[in-house]
DODO-65084 format. One line per 3 residues: number of its first residue (from 1); for each residue z, x, y of N, C-alpha, C, O. Coordinates in Angstrom, 1 decimal. Last residue first. Example, Ala and Ser with C-alpha at 12.3 -4.5 7.8 and 13.67 -1.06 7.14 Angstrom:
2> 7.1:12.8:-2.2:7.1:13.7:-1.1:7.9:12.9:0.0:8.0:13.4:1.1  7.8:13.2:-5.7:7.8:12.3:-4.5:7.8:13.2:-3.3:8.5:14.2:-3.3
//
This chain:
85> 4.9:-1.0:-10.8:6.0:-0.8:-11.6:5.9:0.2:-12.6:6.8:0.5:-13.4  2.5:-1.4:-9.5:3.4:-0.4:-8.9:4.6:-0.1:-9.9:5.2:1.0:-9.9  1.3:-3.6:-10.7:0.7:-2.3:-10.8:1.5:-1.2:-10.4:1.4:-0.1:-10.9
82> 2.8:-5.8:-10.0:3.0:-5.3:-11.3:2.4:-3.9:-11.5:2.9:-3.1:-12.3  3.1:-5.3:-6.4:3.1:-6.0:-7.5:3.4:-5.3:-8.8:4.0:-4.2:-8.8  1.2:-2.5:-4.9:2.2:-3.6:-4.9:2.1:-4.4:-6.1:1.1:-4.3:-6.9
79> 0.7:0.8:-4.0:0.5:-0.3:-4.9:1.6:-1.3:-4.7:2.8:-1.0:-4.5  -0.4:2.5:-1.2:0.7:1.9:-1.8:0.3:0.8:-2.7:-0.3:-0.1:-2.2  -2.1:5.6:-0.7:-2.2:4.1:-0.9:-0.9:3.7:-1.6:-0.4:4.4:-2.5
76> -0.8:8.0:1.5:-1.2:7.7:0.3:-1.2:6.2:0.1:-0.3:5.5:0.6  0.4:8.5:4.0:-1.0:8.2:4.0:-1.4:7.8:2.6:-2.5:7.2:2.5  3.0:9.3:3.3:2.9:8.1:4.1:1.4:7.6:4.1:1.2:6.4:4.1
73> 2.7:11.7:2.0:3.1:10.6:1.2:2.9:9.3:2.0:2.6:8.2:1.4  -0.2:13.3:3.5:1.2:13.1:3.3:1.5:11.9:2.5:0.6:11.0:2.3  -2.9:15.4:2.8:-2.4:13.9:2.9:-1.0:13.8:2.6:-0.6:14.2:1.5
70> -3.4:17.9:2.2:-3.1:17.6:3.6:-2.6:16.2:3.7:-1.9:15.8:4.7  -4.3:18.1:-0.4:-2.9:18.6:0.0:-2.5:18.2:1.3:-1.3:18.2:1.6  -5.9:15.8:-2.4:-5.9:16.4:-1.0:-4.5:16.8:-0.5:-3.7:15.9:-0.3
67> -5.9:16.7:-5.8:-5.6:15.8:-4.7:-5.7:16.6:-3.4:-5.6:17.8:-3.3  -8.1:17.1:-8.3:-7.3:17.9:-7.3:-7.2:17.0:-6.1:-8.2:16.6:-5.5  -8.5:16.5:-11.7:-8.5:16.0:-10.4:-7.7:17.0:-9.5:-6.7:17.7:-10.0
64> -10.6:16.4:-14.7:-9.5:17.1:-13.9:-9.6:16.5:-12.4:-10.7:16.0:-12.0  -11.3:15.5:-18.1:-11.4:15.2:-16.6:-10.2:15.9:-15.9:-9.1:15.9:-16.4  -13.0:16.7:-20.9:-11.8:16.5:-20.2:-12.1:16.4:-18.7:-13.0:17.0:-18.1
61> -14.8:15.6:-23.6:-14.9:15.9:-22.2:-13.5:15.7:-21.6:-12.9:14.7:-21.8  -16.4:16.4:-26.7:-15.3:15.8:-26.0:-15.3:16.3:-24.5:-15.8:17.4:-24.3  -19.4:15.8:-28.4:-18.6:16.7:-27.6:-17.5:15.8:-26.9:-17.7:14.6:-26.6
58> -21.4:15.6:-31.4:-20.6:15.0:-30.3:-19.6:16.0:-29.6:-19.1:16.9:-30.3  -24.6:17.2:-31.9:-23.2:16.8:-32.3:-22.6:16.2:-31.1:-23.1:16.2:-30.0  -27.2:17.9:-31.1:-27.0:17.4:-32.5:-25.5:17.1:-32.9:-25.2:16.9:-34.1
55> -27.2:18.4:-28.4:-27.4:19.5:-29.4:-27.0:19.1:-30.8:-26.4:19.9:-31.5  -24.9:15.8:-27.7:-25.9:16.8:-27.3:-26.0:17.9:-28.4:-25.1:18.2:-29.1  -23.2:13.0:-26.8:-24.0:13.6:-27.9:-25.0:14.5:-27.3:-25.8:14.1:-26.5
52> -20.0:12.6:-25.6:-21.3:13.0:-25.2:-21.9:13.7:-26.5:-21.4:14.6:-27.1  -17.6:11.8:-26.5:-18.2:11.0:-25.5:-19.6:11.3:-25.3:-20.4:10.5:-24.8  -15.3:12.7:-28.2:-16.6:12.4:-28.7:-17.4:11.4:-27.8:-17.8:10.4:-28.2
49> -12.5:11.7:-26.2:-13.0:12.2:-27.5:-14.4:11.8:-27.8:-14.7:10.6:-27.6  -11.6:12.7:-23.1:-12.3:11.6:-23.8:-12.9:12.2:-25.0:-13.8:13.0:-24.9  -8.4:13.9:-22.1:-9.7:14.1:-22.8:-10.3:12.8:-23.3:-9.6:12.0:-23.9
46> -6.7:14.1:-18.9:-6.9:13.7:-20.3:-8.3:14.0:-20.8:-9.2:14.3:-20.0  -6.4:15.2:-16.4:-6.2:13.8:-16.6:-6.4:13.2:-18.0:-6.4:12.0:-18.2  -5.1:18.2:-15.3:-5.8:17.5:-16.3:-5.4:16.0:-16.3:-4.2:15.7:-16.2
43> -5.6:19.3:-11.9:-4.6:18.8:-13.0:-5.4:18.1:-14.0:-6.4:17.4:-13.6  -6.4:22.2:-9.9:-6.7:20.9:-10.5:-5.7:20.6:-11.6:-5.1:21.5:-12.1  -5.6:24.7:-8.9:-4.9:23.5:-8.5:-5.3:22.2:-9.0:-4.8:21.1:-8.7
40> -6.9:26.8:-10.0:-7.3:26.5:-8.7:-6.7:25.1:-8.2:-7.2:24.6:-7.2  -6.2:27.0:-12.6:-5.8:28.1:-11.8:-6.0:27.8:-10.2:-5.4:28.4:-9.4  -7.8:24.9:-13.7:-6.3:24.7:-13.6:-5.7:25.8:-12.7:-4.7:25.5:-12.0
37> -10.4:25.9:-13.5:-10.0:24.7:-12.6:-8.5:24.6:-12.6:-7.9:24.4:-11.5  -10.2:28.1:-15.3:-10.5:28.4:-13.8:-10.2:27.1:-13.0:-9.6:27.2:-11.9  -9.7:26.8:-17.7:-8.7:27.7:-17.2:-8.9:27.9:-15.7:-8.0:27.9:-14.9
34> -12.2:25.3:-17.9:-11.0:24.6:-17.9:-9.8:25.5:-17.3:-9.0:25.1:-16.5  -13.9:27.5:-18.1:-14.0:26.6:-16.9:-12.7:25.8:-16.8:-12.1:25.6:-15.7  -13.1:28.5:-20.5:-13.1:29.4:-19.3:-13.1:28.5:-18.0:-12.5:28.8:-17.1
31> -13.8:26.5:-22.3:-12.4:26.9:-22.1:-12.2:27.7:-20.8:-11.1:27.6:-20.2  -15.8:24.4:-23.1:-15.8:25.2:-21.9:-14.4:25.6:-21.5:-13.9:25.1:-20.6  -15.7:22.7:-25.3:-15.9:24.1:-25.5:-15.8:25.0:-24.3:-15.9:26.2:-24.4
28> -15.4:20.2:-24.1:-14.4:20.7:-24.9:-14.5:22.2:-25.1:-13.4:22.9:-25.1  -16.6:20.2:-20.7:-16.8:19.9:-22.1:-15.7:20.6:-22.8:-15.1:21.6:-22.3  -15.1:19.0:-17.8:-15.5:20.2:-18.6:-15.6:19.6:-20.0:-14.9:18.8:-20.4
25> -15.2:17.8:-14.4:-15.2:17.5:-15.9:-15.7:18.8:-16.6:-16.5:19.5:-16.1  -13.5:16.8:-11.4:-14.3:17.7:-12.2:-14.2:17.4:-13.7:-13.2:16.8:-14.1  -12.9:15.3:-8.3:-12.9:15.1:-9.7:-13.8:16.2:-10.3:-14.8:16.5:-9.7
22> -10.8:15.3:-5.5:-12.0:15.8:-6.0:-11.8:15.8:-7.5:-10.8:16.1:-8.1  -9.3:12.8:-3.2:-9.3:13.8:-4.4:-10.8:14.2:-4.8:-11.8:13.6:-4.4  -9.5:11.6:-0.8:-8.2:11.8:-1.3:-8.2:12.7:-2.5:-7.2:13.4:-2.7
19> -11.6:12.5:2.0:-11.4:12.0:0.6:-10.0:12.3:0.2:-9.4:13.2:0.7  -12.7:13.2:4.5:-11.4:12.6:4.4:-11.2:12.0:3.0:-10.5:11.0:3.0  -15.0:14.6:5.1:-15.2:13.3:4.5:-13.8:12.5:4.4:-13.8:11.3:4.2
16> -13.9:17.0:6.2:-14.9:16.3:6.8:-15.1:14.8:6.4:-15.3:13.9:7.2  -11.6:17.7:4.6:-11.5:17.7:6.0:-12.6:16.8:6.6:-12.3:16.0:7.5  -12.2:17.2:1.8:-10.9:16.8:2.4:-11.0:16.7:3.9:-10.5:15.7:4.4
13> -15.1:17.9:1.4:-14.4:16.6:0.9:-13.2:16.1:1.6:-13.0:14.9:1.9  -15.4:20.3:2.8:-16.3:19.1:3.0:-15.7:17.8:2.6:-15.7:16.8:3.3  -13.3:21.8:1.8:-13.4:21.5:3.2:-14.3:20.4:3.5:-14.0:19.6:4.4
10> -14.0:21.7:-1.0:-12.7:21.1:-0.5:-12.7:20.9:1.1:-12.2:20.0:1.5  -16.5:23.1:-0.8:-16.4:21.7:-1.4:-15.1:21.0:-0.9:-15.2:19.8:-0.6  -15.7:25.7:0.0:-16.7:24.8:0.9:-16.5:23.3:0.4:-16.4:22.4:1.3
7> -14.2:26.4:-2.1:-13.5:26.2:-0.8:-14.4:25.4:0.1:-13.9:24.6:0.9  -16.2:26.4:-4.1:-15.2:25.5:-4.3:-14.3:25.3:-2.9:-13.9:24.2:-2.5  -17.8:28.5:-3.1:-18.3:27.2:-3.3:-17.3:26.1:-3.3:-17.3:25.1:-2.7
4> -15.9:30.6:-3.4:-16.5:30.3:-2.1:-17.0:28.9:-2.1:-16.8:28.1:-1.2  -15.6:30.6:-6.2:-14.5:30.4:-5.3:-14.9:30.0:-3.9:-14.3:29.1:-3.3  -18.1:31.4:-7.0:-17.6:30.0:-7.4:-16.5:29.7:-6.5:-16.4:28.6:-6.2
1> -18.3:34.1:-6.2:-19.2:33.1:-5.5:-18.6:31.7:-5.9:-18.7:30.8:-5.0
//
């Protein structure tokens, strides 16, 4: 069921809304979710350490992105100046 929902989300985000990327987050202890996201084309953008306090302790959170595969290099935003270097 999760794969069906993800495909619907990609269709809605990339085809209908023409978004460039989808972002997901997983707590440090959610190793199965992390593996699932990576297997479906998401890339890790790093971990924010001790960002969420819940259940009496601090948790780290990892952020993942999946870029729109249909967007060509010509359509990607172009940075200019020092930001592009």
